[in-house]
Backbone as CSV, one residue per row, in Angstrom:
resi,resn,N_x,N_y,N_z,CA_x,CA_y,CA_z,C_x,C_y,C_z
1,MET,34.198,-4.821,4.168,32.745,-4.962,4.147,32.224,-4.641,2.758
2,GLN,31.525,-5.598,2.181,30.944,-5.378,0.863,29.738,-4.457,0.963
3,THR,29.497,-3.714,-0.111,28.245,-2.951,-0.211,27.557,-3.323,-1.511
4,LEU,26.237,-3.216,-1.507,25.436,-3.520,-2.684,24.961,-2.200,-3.282
5,VAL,25.540,-1.825,-4.413,25.146,-0.555,-5.033,24.432,-0.750,-6.368
6,LYS,24.433,-1.998,-6.872,23.787,-2.260,-8.164,23.244,-3.688,-8.160
7,THR,22.054,-3.868,-8.716,21.508,-5.217,-8.871,21.000,-5.396,-10.296
8,ASP,20.978,-6.639,-10.726,20.487,-6.959,-12.074,19.929,-8.380,-12.060
9,PHE,18.879,-8.585,-11.261,18.316,-9.921,-11.104,17.363,-10.254,-12.259
10,ARG,17.219,-11.551,-12.493,16.221,-12.046,-13.459,15.449,-13.155,-12.757
11,PHE,14.348,-12.799,-12.133,13.558,-13.768,-11.386,12.503,-14.413,-12.290
12,PRO,12.088,-15.651,-12.003,11.031,-16.296,-12.792,9.752,-15.456,-12.742
13,GLY,9.138,-15.256,-13.902,7.904,-14.475,-13.957,8.118,-12.978,-13.882
14,GLN,9.380,-12.531,-13.955,9.671,-11.096,-13.847,9.101,-10.348,-15.045
15,THR,8.307,-9.320,-14.760,7.662,-8.566,-15.839,8.150,-7.134,-15.944
16,ALA,8.868,-6.655,-14.926,9.393,-5.281,-14.977,10.453,-5.117,-13.907
17,GLU,11.282,-4.103,-14.076,12.233,-3.733,-13.022,12.391,-2.225,-13.015
18,TYR,12.677,-1.707,-11.841,12.830,-0.258,-11.687,13.971,-0.008,-10.708
19,HIS,14.871,0.878,-11.087,16.000,1.207,-10.220,15.824,2.637,-9.720
20,GLY,15.489,2.770,-8.435,15.298,4.084,-7.842,16.585,4.622,-7.266
21,LYS,16.464,5.667,-6.463,17.656,6.262,-5.864,18.321,5.280,-4.898
22,VAL,17.483,4.542,-4.162,18.017,3.631,-3.145,17.559,2.195,-3.373
23,ARG,16.309,2.015,-3.786,15.751,0.667,-3.937,15.672,0.239,-5.393
24,ASP,15.904,-1.057,-5.604,15.686,-1.690,-6.906,14.462,-2.581,-6.764
25,VAL,13.494,-2.363,-7.636,12.193,-3.022,-7.491,11.943,-3.940,-8.681
26,TYR,11.665,-5.218,-8.383,11.417,-6.224,-9.416,9.957,-6.657,-9.335
27,THR,9.240,-6.535,-10.458,7.834,-6.914,-10.512,7.713,-8.345,-11.012
28,ILE,6.946,-9.154,-10.292,6.758,-10.561,-10.641,5.293,-10.770,-11.038
29,ASN,5.095,-11.257,-12.262,3.744,-11.544,-12.773,2.780,-10.370,-12.624
30,ASN,3.311,-9.172,-12.684,2.505,-7.945,-12.589,1.698,-7.835,-11.298
31,SER,2.020,-8.644,-10.289,1.184,-8.621,-9.086,1.975,-8.491,-7.783
32,VAL,3.252,-8.890,-7.814,4.072,-8.876,-6.594,5.365,-8.118,-6.870
33,LEU,5.845,-7.404,-5.868,7.118,-6.689,-5.970,8.144,-7.304,-5.034
34,ALA,9.360,-7.475,-5.535,10.509,-7.792,-4.689,11.351,-6.519,-4.624
35,MET,11.369,-5.878,-3.461,12.010,-4.577,-3.315,13.330,-4.738,-2.568
36,VAL,14.425,-4.485,-3.273,15.767,-4.644,-2.706,16.259,-3.293,-2.199
37,ALA,16.530,-3.206,-0.905,17.097,-1.989,-0.329,18.614,-2.067,-0.491
38,THR,19.153,-1.317,-1.438,20.598,-1.347,-1.691,21.323,-0.510,-0.636
39,ASP,22.645,-0.472,-0.744,23.450,0.354,0.151,23.734,1.731,-0.445
40,ARG,23.038,2.046,-1.554,23.184,3.395,-2.114,22.631,4.424,-1.133
41,ILE,23.156,5.633,-1.212,22.632,6.727,-0.387,22.453,7.943,-1.282
42,SER,21.362,8.665,-1.077,21.104,9.860,-1.884,20.900,11.052,-0.965
43,ALA,21.186,12.225,-1.498,20.924,13.486,-0.803,20.738,14.555,-1.870
44,PHE,19.843,15.480,-1.622,19.502,16.502,-2.620,19.115,15.849,-3.945
45,ASP,18.434,14.694,-3.851,17.961,13.947,-5.023,19.104,13.488,-5.927
46,VAL,20.298,13.346,-5.364,21.460,12.868,-6.113,21.988,11.610,-5.429
47,ILE,22.287,10.577,-6.207,22.879,9.367,-5.631,24.367,9.613,-5.416
48,LEU,24.823,9.408,-4.190,26.233,9.635,-3.870,27.085,8.496,-4.436
49,PRO,28.385,8.769,-4.669,29.206,7.815,-5.435,29.584,6.524,-4.718
50,LYS,29.447,6.444,-3.395,29.829,5.225,-2.674,28.663,4.682,-1.862
51,GLY,28.657,3.358,-1.686,27.656,2.724,-0.847,28.037,2.794,0.625
52,ILE,27.015,2.625,1.484,27.220,2.670,2.938,27.002,1.266,3.499
53,PRO,28.031,0.669,4.142,27.884,-0.701,4.654,26.656,-0.865,5.557
54,PHE,25.878,-1.905,5.289,24.704,-2.314,6.075,23.526,-1.335,6.015
55,LYS,23.639,-0.304,5.192,22.548,0.673,5.118,21.264,0.022,4.612
56,GLY,21.375,-0.818,3.570,20.192,-1.460,3.019,19.508,-2.349,4.041
57,GLN,20.305,-3.092,4.802,19.741,-3.964,5.838,19.018,-3.140,6.899
58,VAL,19.646,-2.062,7.332,19.028,-1.190,8.343,17.694,-0.650,7.838
59,LEU,17.688,-0.103,6.623,16.464,0.482,6.074,15.363,-0.550,5.964
60,ASN,15.702,-1.698,5.415,14.692,-2.731,5.184,14.093,-3.229,6.496
61,GLN,14.951,-3.430,7.490,14.460,-3.986,8.748,13.690,-2.954,9.576
62,ILE,14.086,-1.684,9.511,13.299,-0.652,10.202,11.940,-0.506,9.531
63,ALA,11.932,-0.481,8.193,10.668,-0.322,7.465,9.712,-1.464,7.795
64,ALA,10.215,-2.695,7.806,9.364,-3.849,8.115,8.821,-3.753,9.546
65,TYR,9.669,-3.337,10.467,9.267,-3.187,11.871,8.095,-2.223,11.999
66,PHE,8.178,-1.092,11.308,7.118,-0.088,11.431,5.882,-0.437,10.606
67,LEU,6.064,-1.083,9.473,4.890,-1.522,8.713,4.075,-2.519,9.525
68,GLU,4.770,-3.436,10.173,4.073,-4.428,11.006,3.422,-3.766,12.225
69,SER,4.043,-2.686,12.726,3.538,-2.019,13.934,2.407,-1.036,13.640
70,THR,2.111,-0.785,12.373,1.059,0.183,12.022,-0.023,-0.439,11.138
71,ALA,0.021,-1.762,10.975,-0.944,-2.431,10.087,-2.376,-2.293,10.595
72,ASP,-2.537,-1.986,11.883,-3.893,-1.787,12.423,-4.453,-0.407,12.057
73,ILE,-3.581,0.510,11.610,-4.014,1.858,11.233,-4.389,1.923,9.756
74,VAL,-3.531,1.342,8.922,-3.731,1.408,7.473,-3.202,0.119,6.851
75,PRO,-3.929,-0.478,5.892,-3.390,-1.666,5.218,-2.134,-1.299,4.437
76,ASN,-1.153,-2.201,4.410,0.080,-1.910,3.674,0.416,-3.045,2.715
77,TRP,1.434,-2.808,1.934,1.776,-3.673,0.804,2.586,-4.909,1.189
78,LEU,3.125,-4.974,2.408,4.139,-5.971,2.770,3.557,-7.374,2.955
79,LEU,4.219,-8.359,2.339,3.878,-9.775,2.516,4.938,-10.535,3.295
80,ALA,6.224,-10.253,3.003,7.312,-11.015,3.630,8.623,-10.244,3.529
81,THR,9.568,-10.594,4.418,10.935,-10.060,4.323,11.890,-11.260,4.258
82,PRO,12.063,-11.816,3.061,12.819,-13.062,2.921,14.327,-12.907,3.093
83,ASP,14.809,-11.673,3.046,16.242,-11.408,3.172,16.385,-10.121,3.974
84,PRO,17.484,-9.956,4.717,17.659,-8.721,5.476,17.555,-7.447,4.633
85,MET,17.797,-7.555,3.309,17.761,-6.377,2.444,16.566,-6.371,1.484
86,VAL,15.626,-7.279,1.670,14.533,-7.424,0.702,13.173,-7.493,1.385
87,SER,12.216,-6.772,0.815,10.814,-6.911,1.192,10.034,-7.338,-0.039
88,VAL,9.085,-8.240,0.155,8.218,-8.707,-0.930,6.785,-8.350,-0.552
89,GLY,6.057,-7.793,-1.530,4.686,-7.397,-1.222,3.865,-7.155,-2.467
90,TYR,2.630,-6.723,-2.244,1.699,-6.494,-3.342,2.133,-5.318,-4.207
91,ARG,1.927,-5.455,-5.501,2.107,-4.330,-6.416,0.864,-3.457,-6.339
92,CYS,1.047,-2.159,-6.140,-0.065,-1.218,-6.062,0.149,-0.101,-7.084
93,GLU,-0.905,0.567,-7.451,-0.795,1.744,-8.319,-0.513,2.948,-7.428
94,GLY,0.734,3.420,-7.439,1.131,4.496,-6.534,0.569,5.845,-6.932
95,PHE,0.215,6.654,-5.940,-0.172,8.046,-6.201,1.093,8.855,-6.499
96,PRO,1.023,9.829,-7.423,2.232,10.568,-7.813,2.597,11.710,-6.866
97,VAL,2.319,11.533,-5.579,2.692,12.539,-4.578,3.270,11.828,-3.358
98,GLU,4.118,12.545,-2.628,4.630,12.072,-1.350,4.025,12.939,-0.255
99,MET,3.577,12.291,0.805,2.962,13.018,1.921,4.026,13.271,2.983
100,ILE,4.482,14.511,3.058,5.483,14.889,4.057,4.762,15.571,5.210
101,ILE,5.020,15.107,6.410,4.396,15.694,7.596,5.499,16.135,8.546
102,ARG,5.343,17.342,9.076,6.391,17.971,9.886,5.835,18.369,11.253
103,GLY,6.509,17.941,12.298,6.143,18.355,13.645,6.957,19.542,14.125
104,TYR,8.086,19.795,13.454,9.022,20.839,13.876,9.533,21.586,12.647
105,LEU,9.934,22.845,12.851,10.454,23.669,11.764,11.962,23.440,11.654
106,THR,12.356,22.603,10.714,13.772,22.264,10.569,14.053,21.839,9.134
107,GLY,15.313,21.538,8.828,15.671,21.036,7.503,15.336,22.021,6.391
108,SER,14.801,21.501,5.290,14.503,22.342,4.119,13.422,23.375,4.440
109,ALA,12.471,23.003,5.322,11.416,23.950,5.697,12.020,25.153,6.422
110,TRP,12.980,24.886,7.313,13.642,25.991,8.006,14.452,26.840,7.026
111,ARG,15.131,26.193,6.091,15.939,26.957,5.133,15.051,27.912,4.339
112,GLU,13.855,27.444,3.944,12.930,28.312,3.215,12.390,29.416,4.127
113,TYR,12.058,29.064,5.348,11.529,30.035,6.310,12.566,31.125,6.594
114,ALA,13.821,30.699,6.821,14.889,31.651,7.111,15.129,32.597,5.936
115,ALA,14.804,32.116,4.711,14.969,32.949,3.513,13.763,33.870,3.297
116,GLY,12.769,33.800,4.189,11.643,34.731,4.116,10.291,34.116,3.797
117,ALA,10.249,32.835,3.459,8.966,32.199,3.122,8.082,32.118,4.364
118,ARG,6.801,32.443,4.184,5.836,32.318,5.277,4.643,31.456,4.871
119,GLU,4.817,30.756,3.772,3.821,29.789,3.351,4.548,28.614,2.721
120,LEU,4.150,27.402,3.090,4.795,26.198,2.575,3.708,25.230,2.131
121,CYS,3.666,24.962,0.826,2.672,24.035,0.271,1.242,24.438,0.658
122,GLY,0.990,25.746,0.632,-0.343,26.240,0.957,-0.608,26.399,2.440
123,VAL,0.350,25.999,3.287,0.185,26.127,4.741,0.851,27.417,5.205
124,LYS,0.088,28.298,5.845,0.638,29.568,6.313,1.425,29.355,7.595
125,LEU,2.590,29.997,7.675,3.468,29.869,8.837,3.551,31.212,9.553
126,PRO,3.509,31.211,10.881,3.555,32.482,11.631,4.950,33.089,11.611
127,ASP,5.006,34.407,11.808,6.290,35.077,11.980,6.895,34.685,13.320
128,GLY,8.205,34.900,13.428,8.866,34.774,14.725,9.229,33.374,15.152
129,MET,9.093,32.390,14.246,9.490,31.027,14.624,11.000,30.873,14.561
130,ARG,11.508,29.919,15.315,12.939,29.671,15.348,13.233,28.262,14.851
131,GLU,14.486,28.046,14.461,14.877,26.725,13.966,14.624,25.657,15.028
132,ASN,14.070,24.535,14.587,13.765,23.369,15.427,12.603,23.591,16.396
133,GLN,11.831,24.664,16.187,10.674,24.913,17.040,9.523,23.985,16.660
134,ARG,8.801,23.507,17.661,7.668,22.624,17.426,6.474,23.429,16.899
135,PHE,5.791,22.888,15.882,4.563,23.492,15.408,3.453,23.186,16.421
136,PRO,2.463,24.091,16.562,1.334,23.792,17.449,0.641,22.481,17.069
137,GLU,0.506,22.250,15.779,-0.010,20.993,15.239,0.870,20.608,14.052
138,PRO,1.130,19.314,13.828,1.936,18.928,12.662,1.320,19.456,11.368
139,ILE,2.166,19.874,10.432,1.688,20.379,9.146,2.053,19.387,8.039
140,ILE,1.206,19.304,7.028,1.451,18.406,5.898,1.888,19.247,4.705
141,THR,3.068,18.912,4.161,3.637,19.663,3.038,3.993,18.689,1.920
142,PRO,3.031,18.331,1.072,3.276,17.300,0.056,4.269,17.750,-1.006
143,THR,4.835,16.763,-1.693,5.636,17.043,-2.890,5.155,16.142,-4.014
144,THR,5.463,16.570,-5.237,5.238,15.692,-6.383,6.239,14.564,-6.308
145,LYS,5.925,13.439,-6.940,6.841,12.293,-6.971,7.474,12.279,-8.345
146,ALA,8.652,12.876,-8.451,9.305,13.008,-9.757,9.945,11.696,-10.183
147,ALA,9.710,11.322,-11.453,10.361,10.122,-11.996,11.864,10.349,-12.083
148,GLU,12.242,11.584,-12.415,13.661,11.957,-12.467,13.803,13.359,-11.896
149,GLY,15.000,13.650,-11.373,15.260,15.003,-10.889,14.595,15.277,-9.549
150,HIS,14.314,16.548,-9.298,13.851,16.992,-7.986,12.337,16.898,-7.837
151,ASP,11.897,16.446,-6.655,10.487,16.539,-6.304,10.169,18.015,-6.065
152,GLU,8.927,18.392,-6.309,8.530,19.789,-6.152,7.429,19.906,-5.104
153,ASN,7.525,20.966,-4.282,6.470,21.226,-3.312,5.148,21.484,-4.036
154,ILE,4.049,21.051,-3.423,2.731,21.244,-4.025,1.703,21.315,-2.894
155,SER,0.633,22.056,-3.106,-0.375,22.200,-2.059,-1.477,21.160,-2.226
156,ARG,-2.234,20.975,-1.169,-3.397,20.084,-1.176,-4.345,20.467,-2.319
157,GLU,-4.620,21.779,-2.426,-5.559,22.263,-3.441,-5.050,21.979,-4.858
158,GLU,-3.743,22.159,-5.073,-3.167,21.895,-6.403,-3.233,20.406,-6.747
159,ILE,-2.981,19.552,-5.780,-3.035,18.096,-6.008,-4.424,17.697,-6.500
160,ILE,-5.445,18.207,-5.816,-6.824,17.862,-6.168,-7.220,18.509,-7.497
161,ALA,-6.866,19.794,-7.675,-7.228,20.519,-8.909,-6.585,19.893,-10.142
162,GLN,-5.344,19.411,-9.999,-4.638,18.800,-11.142,-5.042,17.347,-11.363
163,GLY,-5.882,16.814,-10.483,-6.334,15.429,-10.630,-5.259,14.402,-10.322
164,LEU,-4.208,14.809,-9.581,-3.148,13.856,-9.221,-3.703,12.799,-8.268
165,VAL,-4.570,13.239,-7.372,-5.274,12.353,-6.444,-6.682,12.917,-6.298
166,SER,-7.696,12.056,-6.289,-9.068,12.542,-6.131,-9.247,13.132,-4.740
167,ARG,-10.238,14.002,-4.586,-10.493,14.624,-3.280,-10.740,13.562,-2.209
168,GLU,-11.557,12.562,-2.548,-11.896,11.508,-1.596,-10.650,10.736,-1.166
169,ASP,-9.822,10.360,-2.140,-8.595,9.626,-1.811,-7.637,10.500,-1.017
170,TYR,-7.539,11.794,-1.404,-6.600,12.668,-0.708,-6.998,12.826,0.759
171,GLU,-8.279,12.982,1.010,-8.727,13.121,2.397,-8.413,11.866,3.205
172,GLN,-8.554,10.693,2.566,-8.210,9.442,3.239,-6.713,9.369,3.526
173,VAL,-5.917,9.734,2.515,-4.458,9.709,2.648,-3.995,10.683,3.736
174,GLU,-4.623,11.848,3.784,-4.258,12.841,4.791,-4.567,12.330,6.204
175,ALA,-5.714,11.684,6.352,-6.082,11.122,7.657,-5.111,10.014,8.062
176,TYR,-4.752,9.140,7.111,-3.772,8.092,7.392,-2.425,8.700,7.782
177,THR,-2.021,9.763,7.073,-0.735,10.418,7.341,-0.672,10.918,8.777
178,ARG,-1.740,11.559,9.235,-1.761,12.092,10.606,-1.766,10.955,11.634
179,ALA,-2.516,9.895,11.346,-2.583,8.771,12.281,-1.245,8.040,12.370
180,LEU,-0.583,7.849,11.231,0.723,7.193,11.219,1.765,8.023,11.960
181,PHE,1.719,9.343,11.752,2.681,10.227,12.412,2.458,10.213,13.925
182,ALA,1.198,10.168,14.333,0.899,10.101,15.769,1.450,8.806,16.371
183,ARG,1.265,7.671,15.674,1.784,6.399,16.160,3.319,6.427,16.184
184,GLY,3.930,6.938,15.116,5.392,7.021,15.066,5.947,7.907,16.154
185,THR,5.242,9.005,16.453,5.656,9.924,17.520,5.616,9.223,18.872
186,GLU,4.550,8.466,19.093,4.382,7.679,20.324,5.521,6.668,20.498
187,MET,5.773,5.907,19.421,6.797,4.862,19.472,8.187,5.464,19.686
188,ALA,8.438,6.622,19.055,9.730,7.289,19.228,9.900,7.765,20.662
189,ALA,8.830,8.337,21.224,8.899,8.871,22.588,9.239,7.764,23.595
190,GLU,8.718,6.562,23.351,9.017,5.424,24.237,10.503,5.090,24.240
191,LYS,11.203,5.480,23.159,12.636,5.183,23.044,13.495,6.424,23.284
192,GLY,12.886,7.496,23.817,13.652,8.703,24.108,13.970,9.529,22.877
193,LEU,13.151,9.395,21.844,13.366,10.123,20.597,12.161,10.990,20.252
194,ILE,12.391,11.978,19.411,11.324,12.818,18.856,11.270,12.551,17.358
195,LEU,10.119,12.125,16.853,9.939,12.010,15.400,9.641,13.413,14.886
196,VAL,10.586,13.987,14.186,10.531,15.396,13.791,9.700,15.587,12.523
197,ASP,10.023,14.824,11.511,9.269,14.875,10.255,9.500,13.571,9.502
198,THR,8.626,13.294,8.556,8.727,12.038,7.817,7.920,12.139,6.539
199,LYS,8.016,11.115,5.705,7.202,11.072,4.486,6.550,9.700,4.361
200,TYR,5.373,9.707,3.730,4.652,8.467,3.446,4.247,8.461,1.982
201,GLU,4.178,7.252,1.416,3.683,7.091,0.052,2.520,6.103,0.071
202,PHE,1.533,6.396,-0.753,0.322,5.585,-0.794,-0.009,5.214,-2.237
203,GLY,-0.822,4.184,-2.373,-1.307,3.772,-3.683,-2.655,3.095,-3.527
204,ARG,-3.113,2.444,-4.600,-4.393,1.732,-4.559,-4.186,0.281,-4.958
205,ARG,-4.938,-0.595,-4.314,-4.985,-2.005,-4.691,-6.393,-2.514,-4.446
206,ASP,-6.988,-3.088,-5.481,-8.365,-3.594,-5.384,-9.311,-2.529,-4.841
207,GLY,-9.100,-1.289,-5.292,-10.003,-0.203,-4.902,-9.735,0.404,-3.542
208,LYS,-8.738,-0.118,-2.807,-8.444,0.394,-1.462,-7.154,1.214,-1.467
209,VAL,-7.114,2.226,-0.601,-5.883,2.992,-0.402,-4.943,2.161,0.468
210,ILE,-3.694,2.011,-0.006,-2.698,1.152,0.653,-1.431,1.966,0.928
211,LEU,-0.825,1.737,2.081,0.476,2.329,2.394,1.566,1.524,1.692
212,ILE,2.439,2.223,0.964,3.498,1.533,0.228,4.865,2.074,0.656
213,ASP,5.921,1.403,0.194,7.306,1.832,0.419,7.673,1.761,1.902
214,GLU,8.764,2.434,2.268,9.283,2.393,3.623,8.565,3.427,4.492
215,ILE,8.608,3.235,5.812,8.164,4.291,6.720,9.082,4.349,7.939
216,HIS,9.265,5.576,8.425,9.976,5.864,9.673,11.432,5.394,9.678
217,THR,12.042,5.307,8.496,13.465,4.977,8.405,14.285,6.271,8.383
218,PRO,15.600,6.183,8.575,16.422,7.398,8.514,16.476,8.022,7.125
219,ASP,16.078,7.303,6.088,16.022,7.909,4.758,14.746,8.710,4.559
220,SER,13.701,8.355,5.304,12.411,9.018,5.100,12.007,9.879,6.284
221,SER,12.811,9.870,7.354,12.409,10.519,8.599,13.593,11.208,9.268
222,ARG,13.253,12.093,10.175,14.269,12.773,10.984,13.883,12.581,12.459
223,TYR,14.864,12.220,13.258,14.640,12.044,14.697,15.594,12.950,15.481
224,PHE,15.080,13.590,16.539,15.922,14.254,17.537,15.954,13.372,18.780
225,TYR,17.039,13.475,19.555,17.039,12.913,20.894,16.183,13.825,21.777
226,ALA,15.267,13.214,22.534,14.387,14.012,23.397,15.180,14.668,24.535
227,GLU,16.132,13.904,25.085,16.929,14.451,26.185,17.777,15.620,25.691
228,GLY,17.617,16.758,26.322,18.396,17.939,25.939,17.757,18.783,24.857
229,TYR,16.606,18.332,24.321,15.985,19.106,23.225,15.662,20.535,23.673
230,GLU,14.950,20.675,24.814,14.511,22.006,25.255,15.697,22.915,25.532
231,GLU,16.693,22.359,26.224,17.869,23.160,26.574,18.598,23.644,25.320
232,ARG,18.780,22.747,24.365,19.454,23.128,23.125,18.637,24.152,22.347
233,PHE,17.313,23.949,22.333,16.451,24.876,21.602,16.540,26.275,22.205
234,GLU,16.464,26.354,23.551,16.512,27.658,24.224,17.838,28.374,23.943
235,LYS,18.918,27.609,23.840,20.240,28.207,23.594,20.509,28.441,22.106
236,GLY,19.593,27.958,21.254,19.802,28.111,19.812,20.874,27.188,19.270
237,GLU,21.105,26.084,19.983,22.134,25.132,19.560,21.543,24.073,18.629
238,ALA,22.398,23.457,17.836,21.960,22.377,16.946,21.478,21.206,17.792
239,GLN,20.415,20.530,17.321,19.886,19.376,18.032,20.707,18.125,17.711
240,ARG,20.806,17.238,18.689,21.371,15.912,18.420,20.313,15.136,17.654
241,GLN,20.676,14.650,16.481,19.661,13.970,15.703,20.152,12.683,15.074
242,LEU,19.198,11.801,14.867,19.440,10.557,14.158,18.687,10.662,12.839
243,SER,19.377,10.977,11.798,18.734,11.136,10.495,19.831,11.260,9.454
244,LYS,19.389,11.484,8.226,20.331,11.674,7.130,20.757,13.132,7.010
245,GLU,20.210,14.000,7.868,20.489,15.432,7.743,21.981,15.725,7.897
246,PHE,22.680,14.933,8.729,24.108,15.206,8.903,24.870,14.950,7.601
247,VAL,24.367,14.033,6.746,24.988,13.810,5.438,24.762,15.039,4.557
248,ARG,23.515,15.542,4.570,23.220,16.761,3.792,24.098,17.918,4.280
249,GLN,24.227,18.042,5.608,25.017,19.137,6.153,26.485,18.995,5.765
250,TRP,26.990,17.749,5.765,28.375,17.499,5.345,28.565,17.928,3.893
251,LEU,27.595,17.615,3.053,27.681,18.014,1.650,27.642,19.535,1.511
252,ILE,26.730,20.180,2.258,26.638,21.645,2.207,27.964,22.264,2.634
253,ASP,28.550,21.738,3.727,29.839,22.256,4.230,30.951,22.090,3.203
254,HIS,30.771,21.096,2.296,31.771,20.864,1.251,31.322,21.452,-0.101
255,GLY,30.365,22.380,-0.045,29.988,23.142,-1.237,29.107,22.413,-2.224
256,PHE,28.335,21.415,-1.750,27.486,20.667,-2.678,26.043,20.630,-2.185
257,MET,25.111,21.087,-3.065,23.680,21.007,-2.754,22.895,20.454,-3.952
258,GLY,23.606,19.700,-4.823,22.942,19.070,-5.950,22.682,19.992,-7.121
259,ARG,23.242,21.177,-7.081,22.997,22.146,-8.150,23.974,21.948,-9.303
260,GLN,23.529,22.379,-10.469,24.343,22.190,-11.677,25.709,22.860,-11.523
261,GLY,26.733,22.119,-11.901,28.080,22.665,-11.862,28.808,22.448,-10.544
262,GLN,28.095,21.999,-9.510,28.758,21.764,-8.222,29.464,20.414,-8.233
263,GLN,30.628,20.376,-7.603,31.456,19.168,-7.571,31.128,18.327,-6.347
264,MET,30.844,17.047,-6.564,30.600,16.128,-5.454,31.888,15.930,-4.650
265,PRO,31.873,16.167,-3.333,33.099,15.960,-2.544,33.452,14.479,-2.441
266,GLU,34.712,14.198,-2.165,35.155,12.810,-2.044,34.613,12.194,-0.758
267,MET,34.031,11.002,-0.871,33.558,10.265,0.307,34.649,9.288,0.716
268,THR,35.309,9.561,1.822,36.377,8.668,2.281,35.757,7.413,2.904
269,ASP,36.559,6.352,3.029,36.096,5.131,3.680,35.698,5.424,5.127
270,GLU,36.444,6.302,5.767,36.151,6.657,7.160,34.781,7.333,7.268
271,PHE,34.491,8.239,6.339,33.190,8.907,6.349,32.065,7.893,6.130
272,CYS,32.267,6.960,5.193,31.257,5.928,4.929,31.005,5.073,6.169
273,ARG,32.075,4.773,6.916,31.926,3.996,8.154,31.133,4.792,9.198
274,GLN,31.399,6.096,9.268,30.667,6.945,10.213,29.180,6.970,9.879
275,VAL,28.870,7.069,8.589,27.462,7.072,8.165,26.823,5.727,8.522
276,SER,27.547,4.636,8.273,27.053,3.296,8.602,26.758,3.183,10.094
277,ASP,27.670,3.690,10.923,27.483,3.631,12.373,26.236,4.409,12.793
278,ARG,25.976,5.550,12.136,24.786,6.344,12.457,23.512,5.564,12.126
279,TYR,23.514,4.899,10.985,22.333,4.124,10.587,22.077,2.977,11.578
280,ILE,23.147,2.295,11.958,23.009,1.186,12.908,22.533,1.706,14.263
281,GLU,23.066,2.839,14.685,22.642,3.452,15.952,21.149,3.765,15.905
282,LEU,20.689,4.300,14.786,19.269,4.628,14.675,18.420,3.373,14.722
283,TYR,18.856,2.315,14.021,18.114,1.051,14.055,17.923,0.582,15.489
284,GLU,19.011,0.555,16.238,18.949,0.040,17.601,18.103,0.928,18.497
285,HIS,18.177,2.226,18.238,17.442,3.163,19.079,15.939,3.109,18.808
286,VAL,15.550,3.109,17.527,14.109,3.187,17.240,13.404,1.845,17.417
287,THR,14.133,0.736,17.266,13.485,-0.577,17.412,13.691,-1.175,18.799
288,GLY,14.718,-0.724,19.505,15.039,-1.316,20.800,15.699,-2.683,20.655
289,LYS,16.116,-3.028,19.424,16.740,-4.331,19.175,18.216,-4.153,18.845
290,LYS,19.003,-5.170,19.164,20.420,-5.162,18.797,20.541,-5.450,17.305
291,PHE,21.352,-4.668,16.614,21.558,-4.901,15.181,22.466,-6.109,14.994
292,VAL,22.025,-7.055,14.173,22.829,-8.236,13.861,23.205,-8.159,12.386
293,ALA,24.455,-7.885,12.109,24.917,-7.729,10.727,24.840,-9.060,9.998
294,ALA,24.181,-9.067,8.844,24.078,-10.284,8.040,25.391,-10.525,7.302
295,ASP,25.617,-11.755,6.914,26.813,-12.115,6.143,26.801,-11.351,4.823
296,SER,27.837,-10.564,4.587,27.882,-9.744,3.370,28.959,-10.215,2.394
297,SER,29.395,-11.484,2.519,30.483,-11.968,1.668,30.054,-12.112,0.203
298,ASP,28.783,-12.460,-0.035,28.268,-12.520,-1.410,26.812,-12.104,-1.384
299,LEU,26.596,-10.797,-1.352,25.258,-10.243,-1.178,24.311,-10.653,-2.294
300,THR,24.794,-10.617,-3.535,23.931,-10.913,-4.677,23.416,-12.348,-4.634
301,ALA,24.305,-13.310,-4.375,23.909,-14.722,-4.321,22.944,-14.974,-3.169
302,ARG,23.212,-14.357,-2.021,22.349,-14.547,-0.858,20.936,-14.037,-1.135
303,ILE,20.865,-12.826,-1.695,19.555,-12.218,-1.977,18.793,-13.039,-3.005
304,GLU,19.477,-13.449,-4.066,18.804,-14.212,-5.119,18.200,-15.508,-4.559
305,LYS,18.964,-16.227,-3.769,18.468,-17.487,-3.191,17.249,-17.239,-2.302
306,ASN,17.337,-16.250,-1.444,16.251,-15.992,-0.498,14.974,-15.531,-1.198
307,VAL,15.126,-14.711,-2.229,13.945,-14.252,-2.967,13.313,-15.408,-3.735
308,LEU,14.137,-16.223,-4.377,13.606,-17.378,-5.115,12.840,-18.327,-4.189
309,ASP,13.391,-18.580,-3.004,12.702,-19.438,-2.036,11.356,-18.845,-1.655
310,CYS,11.329,-17.543,-1.457,10.093,-16.845,-1.052,9.051,-16.916,-2.179
311,LEU,9.477,-16.613,-3.398,8.536,-16.582,-4.528,7.945,-17.962,-4.772
312,SER,8.736,-19.007,-4.548,8.241,-20.361,-4.803,7.142,-20.752,-3.817
313,ASN,7.101,-20.053,-2.676,6.084,-20.352,-1.660,4.855,-19.439,-1.734
314,LEU,4.919,-18.434,-2.611,3.784,-17.527,-2.770,2.901,-17.981,-3.913
315,GLU,1.619,-17.831,-3.766,0.689,-18.144,-4.843,0.465,-16.891,-5.664
316,ILE,1.203,-16.754,-6.774,1.091,-15.562,-7.621,0.894,-15.980,-9.072
């Protein structure tokens, strides 16, 4: 099975390109983006050395599914999905923050809490909470959007005071974040899942706040299985989850947390297949659709043809 870990396209009218941790983004005529979801995988803000089969397809198709399912809540950037690994949409001016919303105390928030923190991004946390416990109300814990290196936690007040986002825009973004999380929670519950936490990114286009990037994918979200959640929580057992957290945990177990001087453990082909199976399982579970693997014999040629066909039909 081929994986796509690097792209270097030259599309007609291309004015810029950006290679992120997972996505490669090509700007066309300064107005449209062709966003390629590669098979790269990152954890602790580090790109891991091997690609994961079908990961890009899973991410792209889940993101499109949820963008289409939430367009009545907030306008989004998506115009078309011409290839299983590609989304094409409007170019927006992104806000330099990520909106992270948490329904449960887990992951990095739990690690900080267990180390003694009782405030996260300006949000006060009560004593006596346990791992994977549900918050009375979801909390928003934004981070800065770092061009390189690690994103940093930041509070609502700091975002506004530093002028990263205006007060008016931030209040709009916060309202959208809560509404999107409520819809995602609803949709997950219908499939026997709990949407534990997730992140959203927003920008502006023609003066309007727009939802950009992916939403509710395993790279941006964490899901627990609803069945058995209470029993496991009461016993203090680990939750069954569909997310990237098991990759982070595997790295931690092998002595890697992205810190200077730490050695990246070897990713075997078997481990990569296991990660791929988890992503496919999540796709099928959250969408209720059977995953159909696209032909991966020549990913670059397939993507280039499909994007070119799409761009030729767009008025840009």
